[in-house]
Structure formats: structure tokens, C-alpha cells
C-alpha positions in Angstrom: 76.4 89.2 85.7 74.6 92.8 83.8 75.1 95.1 86.9 76.6 98.2 86.3 76.1 98.8 83.0 75.9 102.6 82.8 79.2 102.5 84.9 81.0 100.4 82.4 80.0 102.3 79.3 80.3 105.9 81.2 84.4 104.6 81.6 84.5 103.5 78.1 82.9 106.6 76.9 85.6 108.3 79.0 82.8 109.9 80.6 83.3 111.1 84.5 79.8 110.4 85.9 79.6 111.6 89.9 77.6 109.0 91.7 74.1 109.5 93.3 74.5 108.1 96.5 71.3 107.0 98.9 71.1 107.0 102.7 71.5 103.2 103.1 71.8 100.8 106.5 74.0 97.7 105.9 73.2 95.2 108.7 75.4 92.7 109.5 76.2 89.9 112.0 79.9 90.1 114.1 82.4 87.3 114.7 83.7 87.3 117.8 87.0 87.9 118.6 87.0 89.7 114.7 87.1 92.6 112.7 85.6 92.2 108.5 87.1 94.2 106.2 83.7 96.5 105.8 83.8 97.1 109.5 87.8 98.1 109.2 86.7 100.4 106.5 83.7 102.4 108.4 86.2 102.5 111.0 89.0 103.9 108.4 86.4 106.2 107.3 85.7 105.1 103.8 82.4 104.9 103.2 81.9 108.6 104.3 79.9 110.3 102.0 78.8 107.6 100.6 75.2 107.1 102.2 76.2 103.8 103.7 76.0 103.0 107.5 76.8 99.9 109.1 74.9 98.1 111.9 76.0 95.8 113.9 72.8 93.8 114.9 74.9 91.0 116.9 76.9 88.3 116.5 76.8 85.3 114.0 77.8 81.7 115.4 79.4 80.9 111.9 78.9 81.5 107.9 75.5 79.5 107.3 74.2 81.1 110.2 75.4 84.7 108.5 73.7 83.3 105.3 70.3 81.8 107.0 70.0 85.4 108.2 70.9 86.9 104.7 68.3 85.0 102.6 65.6 85.9 105.6 66.1 89.9 105.5 67.7 90.4 108.8 70.8 91.5 107.2 72.0 92.9 103.9 75.6 91.7 104.1 76.3 87.6 104.6 79.4 86.8 105.3 80.6 82.7 105.1 83.2 80.3 103.7 83.0 80.3 99.9 81.4 76.6 100.3 78.7 77.6 102.5 78.4 80.1 100.3 78.4 77.9 97.1 75.5 75.6 99.1 73.3 78.1 99.3 72.9 79.5 96.1 72.3 75.8 94.7 69.5 75.7 97.1 68.0 78.8 95.9 69.5 81.7 97.3 70.6 84.6 94.6 73.6 85.6 96.3 76.7 87.9 95.3 79.9 86.5 96.3 81.0 90.8 96.6 84.8 89.7 97.2 86.9 87.7 99.5 86.6 88.1 103.1 89.6 86.5 104.5 92.1 84.3 102.7 94.9 81.4 103.3 98.1 82.0 103.3 101.5 81.7 104.9 100.7 84.5 107.0 97.1 83.9 107.7 95.6 80.1 107.8 93.4 77.6 109.4 95.6 75.3 111.9 94.3 72.1 113.1 95.9 72.0 117.4 96.7 68.8 119.6 98.2 68.4 122.9 102.0 68.4 123.1 101.7 64.1 124.0 98.8 63.5 121.9 99.4 60.4 119.2 97.8 62.2 116.4 100.5 62.9 114.4 99.6 63.5 111.0 95.7 64.2 108.8 95.9 59.8 108.6 95.3 60.0 112.4 91.8 62.0 112.1 89.8 59.2 111.7 87.7 58.2 114.7 88.7 61.2 116.5 86.6 64.3 118.0 87.3 67.8 116.4 86.2 71.0 117.5 85.0 73.5 114.8 83.2 76.7 115.8 80.0 75.2 113.1 79.0 72.8 111.0 78.6 73.2 106.8 81.4 75.9 106.6 85.5 76.3 105.8 86.5 73.6 108.8 84.3 71.2 108.2 84.6 71.2 104.4 88.9 71.2 105.1 88.5 67.9 107.5 86.5 66.1 104.5 88.6 67.2 101.7 91.9 66.3 103.6 90.3 62.8 104.7 89.5 62.7 101.0 93.3 63.3 99.7 94.6 60.6 101.8 92.2 57.9 101.0 89.6 58.0 104.0 86.2 58.5 104.2 85.5 61.7 104.1 83.0 61.3 107.6 85.7 59.5 109.1 86.9 61.9 111.5 83.8 63.2 114.6 82.7 67.1 113.9 81.4 69.3 117.0 81.1 72.5 117.6 82.8 75.0 120.1 82.4 78.9 119.6 85.9 80.1 118.8 86.6 81.5 122.5 86.5 78.1 124.2 88.2 76.3 121.8 91.5 75.8 123.3 90.0 75.1 126.8 88.2 72.3 125.4 91.4 70.7 124.2 93.3 71.4 126.9 90.5 69.8 129.2 90.6 66.5 127.0 86.7 67.3 125.6 88.0 66.8 122.2 91.0 65.8 120.9 91.4 68.5 118.1 90.5 72.2 117.8 90.6 73.4 114.7 91.5 77.4 114.8 90.0 79.6 111.9 91.8 81.6 109.4 89.8 84.0 110.9 90.3 83.3 114.3 94.0 83.8 114.2 93.4 86.1 117.7 92.5 83.3 119.2 95.5 81.2 117.6 98.0 83.6 118.8 96.5 83.5 122.9 96.5 79.4 122.9 99.7 79.3 121.5 101.4 81.9 124.2 100.0 79.6 126.6 102.1 76.9 125.7 101.4 73.1 125.4 99.9 72.5 122.3 101.4 71.3 118.3 100.1 72.2 114.9 99.1 68.7 112.8 98.7 70.6 109.7 96.5 73.5 108.4 94.1 74.5 105.5 97.4 75.7 103.3 98.5 72.1 103.6 95.5 70.4 101.7 93.7 73.7 99.8 96.7 75.9 99.0 96.4 79.6 99.0 92.9 80.4 98.1 90.1 82.5 99.4 88.6 81.0 102.6 85.8 83.1 102.1 83.3 85.9 100.9 81.0 88.7 102.2 78.2 88.1 100.5 75.4 90.5 99.0 72.0 89.5 97.3 71.8 90.3 93.9 68.4 91.9 94.3 70.0 94.7 97.0 72.8 95.4 94.3 70.7 95.9 91.4 68.3 98.3 93.2 71.4 100.0 94.8 74.2 99.6 92.0 76.4 103.1 93.4 76.1 101.9 97.1 77.0 98.1 96.1 80.2 99.5 94.0 81.3 102.0 97.0 80.4 99.2 99.7 83.2 97.1 97.8 85.4 99.6 96.8 85.8 101.3 100.6 86.0 97.1 101.9 89.1 96.2 99.4 90.7 99.4 100.1 90.5 98.3 104.2 92.0 95.2 103.1 95.2 96.6 101.9 95.1 99.0 104.2 95.4 96.3 106.8 97.9 94.7 104.6 100.1 98.0 104.6 99.5 99.1 108.2 98.9 95.8 110.6 100.1 97.9 114.1 97.8 100.0 113.2 94.8 97.8 112.0 95.6 95.5 115.6 95.0 99.2 117.3 91.4 99.1 115.7 90.8 95.6 116.1 91.7 96.3 120.1 89.6 99.6 120.1 86.7 97.7 118.4 86.4 94.6 120.6 86.7 96.7 123.5 83.8 98.6 122.6 81.9 95.1 121.9 82.5 94.1 125.3 85.2 91.6 124.3 88.9 90.7 125.4 91.0 93.3 123.8 94.1 91.5 124.5 94.2 89.1 121.7 94.1 92.0 119.0 97.7 91.8 119.0 97.1 88.1 117.3 95.9 89.7 114.5 97.9 88.0 111.2 96.1 89.2 108.6 93.3 89.1 106.3 95.0 86.6 104.3 93.9 87.6 100.6 96.1 89.0 97.8 97.2 92.4 97.4 93.8 94.8 95.7 91.4 92.0 97.4 90.1 90.7 93.5 89.0 87.1 93.5 90.3 84.8 91.3 88.8 81.8 89.7 89.8 79.2 91.1 88.9 80.5 94.9 85.2 78.9 93.6 85.7 76.8 91.0 87.9 74.7 93.6 84.5 74.5 95.8 82.3 74.1 92.6 84.7 71.0 92.1 84.3 69.5 95.2 80.6 70.0 95.8 80.1 68.6 92.6 82.3 64.7 93.1 80.3 65.1 96.3 76.9 64.5 94.6 75.9 67.9 96.9 75.1 70.0 93.8 74.4 68.8 89.8 77.6 69.4 87.6 77.6 72.2 85.7 74.7 74.0 87.8 77.1 76.2 90.0 79.6 78.6 87.5 82.3 80.7 88.9 81.5 83.7 86.8 78.2 84.0 87.5 78.7 84.1 91.0 81.4 86.7 91.7 80.4 90.2 91.8 82.1 92.2 89.2 82.0 96.0 88.7 82.7 98.4 85.4 86.7 98.6 86.8 87.2 95.4 88.6 87.6 92.3 86.7 88.0 88.5 88.3 91.3 87.2 87.6 91.6 83.7 85.7 
């Protein structure tokens, strides 16, 4: 990408430039029971003096809805699972994956739960079963497909239905579904369900994908090019917030609880926040995107070679993607 040439050149020459920030409002859709890195950054004051104001304009049922709003100009910030972002770009949207919104590791992961007495013991048992996910065409959908593929089963052999995060536990306990998938961004709901007991984990997405970015904060490329300094300030502040959450988990939970209460949500679930699951420094690795490009090409969803990881990821003059 040829963004931020001036910034990169000034860095190379050893010059220090004081950015001239414009006043910009970045609209976004929130996630129930969740707090995005940029929301945390705003709460911590990391955007002070940058001209950036965040505006929550409602909730997104899932990442694809967020991307539709971004493409239509209803918001300036999107947030979605990597596969959903790639599908949207392949469909013609000129989006940039700014930084991982969440990741999956030993601390934060998506977990597929059944009732303790369920006959489902393994991924192989998912064929023909009904699984509750937050939305279709996003992370949990693709994890199920990839899990089945790795076991040599048809990728569409499980039945996925959409259930909002706050109802995942309820539909499982009432027997309406066989499995409830709690996303890596829903560790608050996971913790509350675990506390009530009677559930058993069958597998999690790290078993299928390993440690990887789960999704990305997404910006339109034309917006970045029109607001290079503000885009970099947004990036820097959000990455700083990701590191803050790792280094100050209890303070982050307190902020989390306050924001949820202000939204009228259940603030009690904030105690179960398990972190964002991203690596130190917040920068993506090329595998975070290339893994899903390979999957989509294998499935025939995108032509081979149409998507190139390094062209999708955002870089600045002082930040780089690692291999």
C-alpha cells in the first residue's frame, strides 16, 4: 500500500512533524456484552487531542452487518471476523484491515458447549446436529466448517442457527439446540454460563485454527487516504488500549462494567472478560489473513490469487506486519 508516504519519508530523514489533526467523528456499531479496542481507547483518553470523536450508533448482530454498514457509509468503523472481511473485499469493497480486534489463544477463545449429559463428545459428532452461533458467514460459521473439513466430513453437515449472544446459554439449557458456540469476543457470556454449571466444552477454535487473529477492525481505504493522520492516531490509540487491557486486566474489567451499565446492559458479566487475545503490540501476522485466504480459495469462494494479504493489511511508516 502507498499510504502515509509523507510520514514514512519524514521518519527516514529523521525529521519530526507535528500532525495537524482534523475534527472527525467515527461512527460504529457496538457489540452486546463487548467492548471494542477503540471504545476502550476512548475511555482511557487515548484519542484526546487527535480530533477523533467516537459515536456509537447502535448494535451489530454480527460482523457481516457491521461491514454492510461500513460499505453503505452508515459507519466509519467496521468490525468482523477475518473470513467475513475477506469475503466483503472479494465482493468489491475497498476495505483495509486496520488491526486485530480480538484474537484466539489460551486465554481468549471461542468455545463450543453442550449439556453435561450430551452424547456429543467430539467434532465428529457434530454432523447432523444444531449449533447456535451469533451470525452466519462469520467466524463461528467458518470455524465449524473448517473443523468438519479437518475431520473429513462435509463442511455443511451441521445445522447452524442464529442466536444473539445473551440467549446462547438459554437455548442450550432449554434443549432448542445441541451446541452453543460462545465467540472469543463473548467471554463475558462464557463466564456467566460456566458459573451456572452443567455445561461441557467439546472443543474450542484454537483446536482448529491455532493461535490467530479472530477478526479485524476495518476502515474504508478512501477514508484512510482522506484522513491519514487521524487514521494513524486511531490505529495507535487502539493498539495502545489492547496493550493496556493485557497489562491491567482488573482495571479494564472496571471500565468494561461501567460502559455496559451506561448502555443498559448487564454489567455483572464484565468480571468474566478474558482479554482480547491479541499478541503484544497488536500487530497482525500475515498468517492471520493468509490462513483464511487459503480456506476461501479451497472452497471456491474467491478465485485463487485475487486476494493478497499484504494489500489488505494496514501499515504505517512506523508499523509493519510480521511474517
